[in-house]
N, C-alpha and C positions, 0 to 999 in steps of 0.2 A: 884412907879413901880407896875405894875399889874402882879400878879402871875398867871402863866398858870395853868388851872385846870387839875389835873391828872385824870387817869382813875378811881381810887378808889373814889375820890371826886365826879366824875360824877355818878358812880354807886350808891353811897350813896344818892345823890340828887334824882336820879330816883327811888330808893327804898322808900325814904320819900314821893315823889309825889304819888307813887302807893298806899301808905297806907292812903292817904288823903280820908276822908269819902265822900267829895263832888264828887271825881272822881268815886267812886262806885255808888253813886246816879245818876251821869251823865250817866254812862253806862246802868243802869237800865232804865232810862228814854228813852235812845236810843233804847233799846230792846223793850220797850213797844210801842214806835212809829213805829218801824220796823214791829212788829208783828201785831199791829193794822191796819196798811196799808195793810199788806198781807191778814189779815182776811177780810178786806173790799173787796179786789179783789176776794177772794174765795167766798164771799157771792154773788157777781155779777155773777161769773162763775158758781156756783151752781153745781159742779161735784165732791162731796166728795165721791169717789168710795168706800173707805173702811169704812168710818163712815156709809154710807148708808147701806152697808152690815151688819154692827153691828146692826143698827136700825131694819132692816128687820128680822135678826136672833133673836134679843131680843124679838120683838113682836111675831114672830112665835113661839118661845119656850114658851112664856107666854100663847099663845093660844092653846098649846098642839101639835104643829107641830114638828116633829122630823127632825130638820134641819141637824143634823149629818148624817141622812140617805141619804141626798142629796149630800154627799161629792164626789160621783163619777161624778163630774160635767163636767170633760174634755171630757167625751164621748158624751156630749150634751143631754144625756137622761133626765136629770133633769132640763134643762133650762126652759121648760114651767112652771114647778112648781115654780121656782125662779121668773119668770116673773109674775106669779099670785100673789105671796107674795109682790112683789114690787109694783104692780098695785094697791094694796089695799091702798097704801099711796101716790100714784102718783109719785113714784120714778122711774126715768129713767136711772140714772147712778149708777151702783153698781158692785162689783167684787166678785161673788161667786166662790167657795163655802166658807162656814164659817168653818175655820180650828182651831179656838181658843178654849181654855178652857171656861167653862161657865162663869167664873168671868168677862170676858170682856163684855159679853152680860148683865150680872147683872149690871155692871157699867153703861151701856147705857140705861137700862130698864126705869129708871125714866124719861129720856128724850123723850121716846116714847109717853108721855102724850102731847107732843108739836108737832106741824107740823115739818116735816123733816128739812126744811130750817132753822127754828128757833133753833131747837135742834142742828143742825150742827154748827151754829154760836156759841152757848154756848159751845159746845164741843171744837171748835177751841180756844176759849178764855181760857178755862180750860187747854188745851194743852200748850198754850203759857205760862200760869202761871207755869205749871210743869217744863218747860225748865228753866225759871228764878229761880225758887226755887231749881232746881237741881244744877244749877251753884252756887247758894249760899251755898248749902250743901257741894259741892265739895271744894269750897273755904274755908269754915269753917273747913273742915276735914284736910286741909293742915296745917302743922306747920308754914308755911310762913305767915308773917303779911300782905302780899299783895296777898294772895291766891284768895280772892273774886274778886279783880280787874282782875287778870289773867283769872279766869274762865269766868267772864262776857265778857271779851274781846274776848276770843276764841269762845264763844257762838254767839257773835254779828256777827262774820264773817264766821259762819259755815252754809253751805247750807242744809245739811240733815234735820235740824229742819223745814225749810221752806217746804221741800218736804213732810215731815210728815203731816204738816197742809194742804198741797195741796191735799193729799188723805184722810185726816181725820183719820190717823192711830193712834194706841194706844201707839206708841213708846215713847211719852212724859211721859206717866204714868209709863212705864217700866223704863225709865231712872231715873225718880224720885224715884222709889222703890229701884233701885240699888244705887243711890246716898245716900239715907237714910241709906242703909246698910253700906256704906263706912263711912259716918259721924258717925254712931253709933259705928262701930268697932274702930274708932279713939278714942272714949271716953269710950270704954269698956262697952258700953250699949248693952247688949246681947239681950234685949227685942226689941229694935229698929232694930238691925241687923237681928234678926229672922223675924220680921214683914216685913221688907223691902224685904228680899229674898223670903219669902213665897208669898207675894202679886205679886212680879215680876214673879215668876214661874207660878202662876195661871193666869196671864194676857197673857203670852206667856211661852212656856216651856223652852225657851233658857237659863234662869239662873239656871237650875237644877244642872249644874256642880258646880256653886257657892254655892249651898246648900250643896253639898258633900264636898266642901272645908272646911266647918265649922268643921266636925268631923276629917277631915284630919289634922287640926291644933288644935285638942283637945279642941275645944270650945263647950264643952258638954252642957252648959246652953243655948247657942245660938242655938245649934242643937235641943234641946228639945223644945225651943220656936218655931222654924221654923216648926217642925213637928206638933206641937200642932195647930199652926195658920192654916197650910194647911188643917188639918183635920176639924177644925171648919169651915173654909170657904167652904170646900166641903159639909159639912152638911147643909149649907144654900141653896145649889143648889136645892134639892128636895122641900124645902119650897118655893123657888122662882118660879121654872119652872115645878115642878111635880116630882114624884118618879122615873120615868124612864130616866131622863136626863143624869145622870152619867153613867148608863149602856149603853145608846145610844152612848155617847162619847167614852166609852171604846171599844165598838164593832167596831167603825169606826176609831179608833186611828191610825192604820197603813195604812188604806186606804187613810186617809187625807194627810199623808206624801208622798203619791205616790211613793213608793219604786221602783227603777229601772228606773225612769224617769230622763232625762237630761233637765234642765231648762236653755236654751241658751239665754234667753231674756237679753238685755243689763243691766237692773237694778239689775240682780242677780250677786252679788259680792262674792260668795263663791267659793270653789274649784270646785263645780259642774258646776257653770256657766262659770268659767274660762276654764276648760278643754272642756266643751261642745262647746264653741265658737271657741276655738283654733283647735279642732280636728274634728269639724263637717264636714261631707262629705269626711273625710279622712279615718276614721275607723268606724266600726259599733257602735251603741249606747251602746250595752251591754259591749263592751270593754272600752268605755269612762266611763261608770258607775263604772266599776271595778277600773279604774285608780283613779277616784274620791274617792272611798272607801279607797283605799290604801293611798292616800294623806291625807284624813281625819284621818285615823288611825295613820299615822305617826305624824300628828299634835298633836293628843291626847297623844300619847306616849312621844313625846318630851316635851310637856307641863308638863306631870307628872314627867318626869325625872328632869326638871328644878326645880320643886317644891319639889323634894325629899330631905330629908326623911320625914316620918310621925313624926311630932313633934309639940311642942307648937308654938303659933303665934310668928313669928319673927318680928323684927323691920321693915323689908322691905316688910311687908305684902301687902302694897299698890301696889308694883310692881307685886306681884303674882296675886293679884285680877285683875289688869289691863291686865296682860298676859292672864288670863283665858277669860276675856271679848273678847280679840282679837281672841283667838282660837275658841270661840263660833261662831264668824262671819264667820270663814273659813270652819268649818266642816259641817254646816247645808246644806241640799239640796238646800235651797234657802235663801239667805240673801239679801232681796231687799234693794235698795239704801237707802230708808228712815230709815231703821233699823240701818244704820251707825251713827245715833245720839249717839249710845253707844260709838263710838270712841272718843267722847268728853272726856271721862274719861282717856283712855290711852294717848291722846295728853296732857292733863293737867298734868298727873303724870310725863311724861317724861320731859316736859318743866320745871316742878318744880325741877326735879333731875338736869337738866342742870344749872338752876339759882343758885343752892347751891353748884355746883362744883362736884357733884357725877356722872356726865355723861359728855362726851366730848362736848365742846362748838360747835365744827364744826357740830354736829348733827343738829343744828338749821337750817342749809341750806337744807338738805334732808327733814326735818320735814316740813319746810315751803313749799317746792316743793310738797310734798305729800298732804299737806293740800289744797294747791291751786288746784292741779290736781283733788282731790276729789270734791271740790266745782265746778270746771268747768264741771266735768262729770254730776253733777246734773242739771246744766244749759243748757248743750249743747249736751247731749248724743243722742238726736234725729238727730243731724247733723254730728255725728261722724261715719265714714265708716271703717277706718282701724281696723281690729279685735283686734289687740293688744292694741289699745287705748281705747277700750270699757271696759277694765279691770283695768283702773288706780286706782279706789278706792280699788280694790283687792290688787294691788301692795302695796298701802299705808298700808293696814292692815297687809300684810306680813312683811313690813318694821317695823311697830310698834311692831309686835310680836317678830321679831328678836332683836330689841333694848331692849325690856323688858326682853327677855330670857337671853341676855348677862348680863344685870344688875342683874337679879335674881341669876344667877349662880355665878357671882362675889361676890355678897353680901352673898350668902349661903356659900361660901368658905372663907369668911372673908378677901378677898383681898382689899387693899386700893383703894379708888376711884382715878381716873386719875386727874391730875392737869390741870386745864384749863389755857392755855397760850394765852394771847392776848385778 
């Protein structure tokens, strides 16, 4: 007589399958094939707007050009100068101005020894590697034995990494830096955590709040490491580009952020973009900007309250880290779609919580819907006309923030996790 397999036996078999080494390698091979095909398409297309900008800026800084002084680009006053810099390398497609810290240009500088197209191909290959290694680090940082399989699987079906390579963005390196920080924190490796957050902050300023999270959780050694690494990396800038580069960056710091501006473009998935698209032509831009500032301030306040009080690192620190990552996407003036590669971390953390029973199982349905909506936006936003549908990745980020906030508050108060039924 054949015994019917129960849910627990099925769960056990699926868990065993997920832990199989061959499955991890199979997913890695699938990722390599996917990214190789995508890189091939981008090589033919030859329109790496953001990488081409990094290339132009790195070479310009190396030649003594103050590219930060060209930050007021939306007035079109500096476009002829950008065109001149691009023409030196035969670059047609680029996206000025250069808003990044010098480290991003330093990272690209060695590639300027190569023609832009060859350099862009190498950059995309390196970016693909950063995504795969990031998934590996996230998987290894999890206590779950099938963490790597889960991270690889999420990455395989996530569209923001593809859009990052489509533009030649630096987000893959940013995700790698933050993933290194998570991996290192899980192992109490304060050097790795400090290096990861320092490098991430100097590639883009977005992780600065995560740097502040270290002293907030009394991780003094990690705090000392991150400050030391930031200082050391900044000291390399004058050696690479000349003594005035840091001063030029500091002078134009607030100009580059374009305070007071509403970025209504569909790829912008922050509070700024959401309110701008929703209220455009209904109220004046100054009022919209104030609404954005209030929304961003409330997000910061609520995130701090969730992580209250100031104390040592709690067992649920992964939830807090992922919560801050979500908040950072919401509060910036512009969080372009390709930057949502960072949402791989919150998705991974929440799914892990669900699989071990510390979060409601029914959350899988809205998570899957949000994941799918985010993917579809990246593929179809050019063809989406209803204003509300242009913000689906933003809604997903808000949902992830809400789920993580609920989990953080519950864990902080020592409440028992809900029992998953069915």
